C-alpha positions in Angstrom: 0.0 0.1 0.4 1.3 3.3 -0.7 0.1 6.5 0.9 0.5 10.1 -0.7 0.7 13.4 0.7 -2.7 14.5 1.4 -3.3 11.0 3.0 -0.9 11.6 5.7 -2.0 15.5 5.7 -2.3 15.4 9.6 -3.7 13.5 12.9 -6.8 13.2 11.5 -5.9 11.5 8.0 -2.9 9.1 9.1 -5.8 7.6 11.8 -7.8 7.0 8.7 -4.7 5.4 6.8 -3.9 3.8 10.1 -7.6 2.2 10.1 -7.1 1.1 6.4 -4.0 -0.8 7.2 -5.2 -2.2 10.5 -8.5 -3.2 8.8 -6.3 -5.5 6.1 -3.7 -6.4 8.7 -5.9 -8.2 10.9 -7.5 -9.7 7.8 -4.0 -11.4 7.9 -2.5 -10.0 5.0 1.0 -9.2 4.9 1.0 -5.0 4.6 4.0 -3.4 3.5 3.6 0.3 3.3 5.1 2.8 0.9 5.0 6.7 2.5 5.2 10.2 1.0 6.6 13.1 2.8 3.4 15.6 4.6 1.4 17.1 1.5 3.4 20.7 0.6 7.2 19.5 2.7 8.8 18.6 -0.3 7.4 22.0 -2.4 9.3 23.4 1.0 12.8 21.7 0.9 13.4 22.3 -2.9 12.5 26.1 -2.0 14.6 26.1 1.0 17.4 24.9 -0.5 17.4 27.0 -4.0 16.8 30.3 -1.8 19.9 29.1 0.8 22.4 28.5 -2.6 21.3 32.0 -3.9 21.2 34.2 -1.1 23.5 35.3 1.2 21.0 35.2 3.9 21.0 31.9 5.8 18.7 33.3 8.9 15.4 31.3 7.4 17.2 28.1 7.9 16.3 28.0 12.0 12.4 28.9 11.5 12.0 26.5 9.0 13.4 23.5 10.8 11.2 24.5 13.8 7.9 24.8 11.0 9.0 21.3 10.3 9.4 20.2 14.2 6.0 21.8 15.0 4.1 20.5 12.8 5.5 16.7 12.4 5.4 16.9 16.7 1.8 17.7 16.3 0.8 14.4 14.2 3.1 12.3 16.6 0.9 13.0 20.2 -2.0 13.1 18.3 -1.2 9.5 16.7 0.9 8.1 18.9 1.2 9.8 22.0 3.0 6.6 24.3 6.1 7.0 21.5 6.5 10.8 21.5 9.4 11.2 23.5 11.2 8.3 21.9 10.2 9.2 18.3 11.1 12.9 19.0 14.7 12.2 19.6 14.6 10.4 16.3 13.3 13.4 14.5 15.7 15.7 16.3 18.3 13.7 15.0 16.7 14.2 11.4 16.2 17.8 11.6 19.9 18.1 13.3 21.2 16.3 9.8 18.8 18.3 7.7 19.7 21.8 9.6 23.7 21.0 8.7 23.2 20.4 5.2 21.3 23.1 4.7 23.8 25.0 6.2 26.4 23.8 3.8 24.4 24.4 1.1 24.4 28.0 2.0 27.9 29.0 2.9 29.1 26.9 -0.1 26.4 28.9 -2.6 26.1 25.7 -4.6 23.1 23.3 -4.8 24.2 19.9 -6.2 21.7 17.7 -8.2 23.5 15.3 -5.3 22.6 17.3 -2.7 19.0 18.7 -3.9 18.2 14.8 -4.2 19.8 14.2 -0.7 17.7 17.5 0.9 14.1 16.7 -0.9 13.9 13.1 0.7 13.7 14.6 4.6 10.0 15.3 4.4 10.1 11.1 4.0 12.4 10.4 6.1 10.4 12.8 9.1 6.9 11.5 8.3 7.8 7.9 8.0 8.9 7.8 11.9 5.6 9.6 12.7 3.6 7.1 10.5 5.3 4.1 11.9 4.9 5.0 15.3 0.9 5.9 15.0 1.2 1.9 13.5 2.8 0.7 17.2 0.1 2.5 19.4 -2.2 0.5 17.5 -0.1 -2.3 18.6 0.9 -3.1 14.8 4.8 -4.0 14.9 6.4 -1.7 12.7 9.6 -0.3 11.7 10.9 1.7 8.7 13.0 1.6 5.9 14.6 4.0 3.6 15.1 3.6 0.2 18.3 2.0 0.0 18.1 0.3 3.1 14.6 -1.5 1.3 16.9 -2.5 -1.6 15.8 0.0 -4.3 18.7 0.6 -6.8 18.7 2.9 -9.3 21.0 4.8 -11.8 22.4 7.9 -11.1 20.2 10.6 -12.8 19.9 12.6 -10.0 16.0 13.6 -10.0 14.7 11.3 -12.2 16.5 8.2 -11.4 15.5 4.4 -12.8 15.2 1.7 -10.9 17.9 -1.0 -12.1 17.1 -5.5 -12.1 19.8 -5.6 -9.6 17.9 -4.1 -6.8 15.7 -7.1 -6.8 17.3 -9.5 -5.0 18.1 -6.8 -2.4 14.4 -5.8 -1.9 13.2 -9.5 -1.7 16.0 -10.6 1.2 15.7 -7.3 3.1 11.5 -6.8 2.6 10.2 -10.0 2.9 11.2 -11.6 6.3 9.4 -8.2 7.8 6.1 -9.4 6.5 5.8 -12.1 9.0 4.0 -10.0 11.7 4.9 -6.7 11.5 4.3 -4.1 8.8 7.4 -2.0 7.6 6.7 1.4 6.5 9.5 2.2 3.8 10.2 5.7 2.6 9.2 6.4 -1.3 10.3 8.2 -3.8 13.8 7.3 -3.3 16.8 5.0 -3.5 20.5 4.6 -4.1 23.1 4.2 -7.1 25.4 0.9 -6.3 27.4 3.3 -4.7 25.0 4.0 -2.1 24.5 7.2 -3.1 21.1 8.8 -2.4 18.8 9.8 -5.3 14.9 10.4 -5.9 12.9 9.0 -8.8 10.8 12.0 -9.9 7.5 13.9 -8.4 5.1 11.5 -7.5 7.6 9.2 -7.2 6.6 7.5 -4.2 4.1 5.4 -6.8 6.8 4.0 -8.3 8.5 3.1 -5.1 5.6 0.9 -4.8 5.3 -0.6 -7.7 8.8 -1.1 -7.5 8.3 -3.3 -4.2 5.1 -4.6 -5.0 7.2 -6.3 -8.1 10.1 -7.5 -6.3 8.2 -9.3 -3.5 5.4 -10.3 -5.7 2.9 -9.1 -4.0 -0.8 -10.3 -5.2 -1.7 -6.1 -5.1 -0.4 -3.0 -5.1 -3.0 -0.3 -3.6 -2.5 3.6 -4.0 -3.9 5.1 -2.0 -4.5 8.7 -2.7 -7.1 11.6 -1.7 -9.5 10.5 -5.6 -12.0 7.9 -6.1 -9.6 6.3 -8.8 -8.5 7.5 -12.4 -10.8 9.3 -14.4 -12.3 10.2 -17.4 -10.7 13.0 -17.3 -9.6 16.1 -14.6 -12.9 17.5 -13.1 -11.5 20.5 -12.5 -12.5 21.1 -16.1 -15.2 18.6 -16.4 -17.0 18.6 -13.1 -19.2 15.7 -14.5 -16.1 13.4 -15.1 -16.2 9.7 -14.2 -14.3 7.3 -12.4 -12.9 4.7 -14.3 -13.6 0.9 -12.9 -10.9 -0.9 -15.2 -8.7 -0.2 -17.4 -5.5 -1.6 -18.8 -1.7 -0.9 -18.0 -1.0 0.7 -21.8 -4.1 3.1 -20.9 -2.6 4.3 -17.7 0.7 4.7 -19.3 -0.3 6.5 -21.9 -2.9 8.8 -19.7 0.4 9.6 -17.1 2.8 10.5 -19.9 0.1 13.0 -20.8 -0.7 14.6 -17.7 -2.8 12.8 -15.9 -1.8 13.2 -11.8 -3.3 10.1 -10.6 0.0 7.6 -11.2 3.7 8.3 -12.1 4.4 7.1 -15.8 7.1 4.6 -14.2 5.0 3.5 -11.6 3.3 0.8 -14.0 6.0 -1.0 -15.6 7.2 -2.9 -12.7 3.7 -4.2 -12.0 3.4 -5.0 -15.8 6.3 -7.2 -15.8 4.8 -9.3 -12.9 0.8 -9.6 -13.9 0.1 -7.6 -10.7 -3.4 -6.2 -10.0 -3.0 -2.3 -9.5 -5.9 -0.2 -7.8 -6.0 3.2 -7.3 -8.2 4.5 -3.9 -9.0 7.0 -2.0 -8.1 6.9 1.6 -10.7 9.8 2.7 -13.6 7.1 1.0 -12.1 3.7 1.1 -15.6 2.1 0.7 -15.1 3.0 -2.8 -14.2 0.2 -5.3 -11.6 2.7 -6.8 -9.9 1.9 -10.4 -8.6 -1.4 -11.2 -5.5 -1.7 -13.4 -5.1 -5.2 -15.5 -3.3 -6.3 -18.0 -5.7 -7.1 -20.5 -6.9 -4.2 -22.4 -10.7 -3.7 -21.6 -12.6 -2.2 -24.8 -15.2 0.1 -23.9 -18.5 0.4 -25.9 -17.9 4.2 -25.9 -13.9 3.6 -28.2 -12.7 6.4 -25.8 -12.0 5.5 -21.9 -10.1 8.8 -21.4 -9.1 11.9 -21.9 -5.9 14.3 -20.6 -3.7 17.3 -21.5 -0.4 18.8 -20.7 0.2 22.7 -20.5 3.2 24.2 -20.4 4.3 23.0 -23.5 6.1 23.9 -26.5 5.7 23.5 -30.4 9.0 23.2 -32.5 9.0 23.0 -36.2 11.9 22.1 -38.1 11.4 22.5 -42.3 13.6 23.0 -45.3 14.1 21.8 -48.9 17.3 20.2 -48.1 15.7 18.2 -45.4 13.5 16.3 -48.4 15.5 12.5 -48.7 18.5 13.6 -47.0 19.7 10.8 -44.9 20.4 11.5 -41.1 18.2 14.4 -40.7 15.8 13.3 -38.6 19.0 11.3 -36.5 20.6 14.6 -36.1 18.0 16.8 -34.6 17.0 14.0 -32.5 21.0 13.7 -31.1 21.3 17.4 -31.1 18.5 17.4 -28.4 19.7 14.4 -26.8 23.2 15.6 -26.4 21.1 18.3 -23.8 18.4 16.3 -21.9 16.0 17.9 -24.6 12.8 15.6 -24.0 10.7 15.0 -27.3 7.2 14.5 -26.0 5.6 13.9 -30.1 7.0 14.2 -33.2 4.4 14.2 -36.6 6.5 14.6 -39.9 5.1 15.7 -43.2 5.6 12.5 -46.2 7.4 15.3 -48.2 9.8 15.0 -45.0 10.5 19.0 -45.8 9.0 19.5 -42.2 9.3 17.9 -38.8 7.2 19.2 -35.6 8.0 18.2 -32.0 6.1 19.0 -29.0 9.0 19.4 -25.9 8.3 21.3 -22.6 7.9 24.6 -21.9 11.2 25.1 -19.8 13.4 23.7 -22.7 12.3 25.5 -25.6 15.4 27.8 -25.7 17.7 24.9 -24.8 16.0 22.8 -28.4 16.7 26.3 -30.0 20.0 26.3 -29.1 20.4 22.4 -30.0 18.9 23.1 -33.3 21.3 26.1 -34.4 23.9 23.7 -35.1 22.2 22.3 -37.6 21.2 25.7 -39.1 24.5 26.8 -39.2 25.4 23.6 -41.0 22.6 24.1 -43.9 20.9 21.2 -42.8 17.5 22.5 -42.3 16.0 25.9 -43.2 14.0 27.3 -40.3 13.0 26.8 -36.6 10.5 28.1 -35.0 9.0 28.0 -31.7 5.3 28.2 -30.1 4.6 28.4 -26.5 1.0 29.1 -26.5 -0.2 25.8 -27.1 -1.1 22.7 -25.2 -1.3 18.9 -26.0 -4.8 17.0 -25.7 -4.3 12.9 -25.5 -7.2 10.7 -26.8 -6.7 7.8 -25.2 -8.8 4.0 -24.9 -8.4 0.8 -26.1 -11.3 0.7 -28.0 -9.7 2.8 -30.6 -7.6 0.2 -32.2 -9.2 -1.3 -35.2 -12.6 0.5 -34.6 -13.0 2.5 -37.9 -13.9 6.2 -37.7 -12.6 7.4 -34.3 -10.5 9.9 -36.0 -12.9 11.3 -38.2 -15.1 11.7 -34.6 -12.6 13.0 -32.8 -11.6 16.1 -35.5 -15.3 16.3 -36.7 -16.6 17.1 -33.7 -13.6 19.1 -32.8 -13.9 21.6 -36.3 -17.5 21.6 -35.8 -16.8 23.6 -31.9 -14.2 25.4 -33.7 -11.2 24.2 -32.5 -7.9 24.2 -34.9 -5.9 21.5 -34.3 -2.3 22.5 -35.0 -0.6 19.3 -34.7 -1.7 15.4 -34.7 0.3 11.9 -33.2 -0.5 8.4 -33.8 1.4 5.3 -32.6 0.9 2.3 -34.3 -0.9 0.8 -31.0 -3.9 2.8 -31.8 -4.7 3.1 -28.4 -3.5 7.0 -28.1 -4.4 10.0 -31.0 -2.6 12.7 -29.6 -2.5 16.8 -31.0 -1.7 20.1 -30.2 -4.4 23.6 -29.7 -3.7 26.5 -28.4 -3.5 26.8 -24.7 -7.2 28.9 -24.6 -8.7 25.5 -26.6 -7.3 23.4 -24.2 -10.3 23.1 -22.0 -12.7 24.0 -24.8 -11.0 20.7 -26.7 -11.7 18.1 -23.6 -14.6 19.1 -23.2 -16.1 18.7 -26.5 -14.4 15.0 -26.8 -15.9 14.5 -23.3 -19.5 15.0 -24.6 -19.0 13.3 -28.0 -17.6 10.4 -26.7 -20.4 9.8 -23.8 -17.8 9.4 -21.3 -19.7 10.9 -18.7 -21.7 7.6 -18.8 -21.7 4.5 -17.0 -19.0 1.4 -18.3 -21.2 -0.9 -19.7 -19.8 -3.1 -18.1 
């Protein structure tokens, strides 16, 4: 079971978490818990560390440390009064370590990716102590493990590390023995390189941690506990009548996650998919709701399309020139230049004339991409590179789209009738996803049009 930051934000929320775990534990299940930082703490750590690296003023460190002390101490007293003194000492040790490294960042005026990763794990380090104590308060034996102690071995790509298969055996040997009569609380979001250097798995990386551990120990089920009832047909902030999807495939969830759906970490499905483990997304605040089951089989919906999502803060990059036509190696040169500068390409479209290649990248990487492609301009390999930030990418996802005639026609006819202009289209051979780019202003409108067109607010005929 993985519990997100909102699920453990305060004493009342943590009490619900303990209720959920206790119910499963008493029923005879072996339960491992992966925990996130309390809501907002990771953002606070990032802000503080960044400011200290760029400011001569370090006066904010003391008040910041004290705010964390008060916040976690309050939840500890509310949830595990009998263990307040014992765990309070452990919290102080962690806070002392954090204060020391924040002072070091300030003194050096430098925040490296390695030190940043270490600093932002302290949300989990503090919270895991409180959560484990809350279990023990309910007479559930419990201990804490950080990602390194749990055996998660990762690449050295700080901030976006990926799990390596070498860690599977370590996880099994370290976590499985604890499941007999105990609930281990594992700090999410982090792992270690083979040299023992702390890494983080990216934002919402606790989902990924849970999937890695669940796959390694051969779990029967991985439960992602969050603050919504499950994976929805669209963002309810845009579509008030968006509906919880009862069953969805691994592939569909991967597409949705990649294109901005917030419920799951994009990489968190792969470990479960390899071991064919059921993943269920449920609501900590409404535990009786069945949630969403994520399974291997692509369960087709009579409406063909299952869900919609979109990504803001992207940029459209258009590369053109007659000199590109029939010239081998142009695409290789473009993607090599971008890859060398760590620019992630999210979508690709190329005209059959080969005179035009259009890409979608993160908005924050636009300047870097222009610098990278300027090399090809200077070499005469391409004639022109233009970019546009006033765009968003919309993804239409559904296993039922595969082989279904007329789906694309329905999508773009509905958009055209609604006055939405499509600037770029991309579709993979899996046919599970059709993606397109529209202006920022048209993004929410496009979502509403397609949600209505495919009747996504209506219940599944399952």
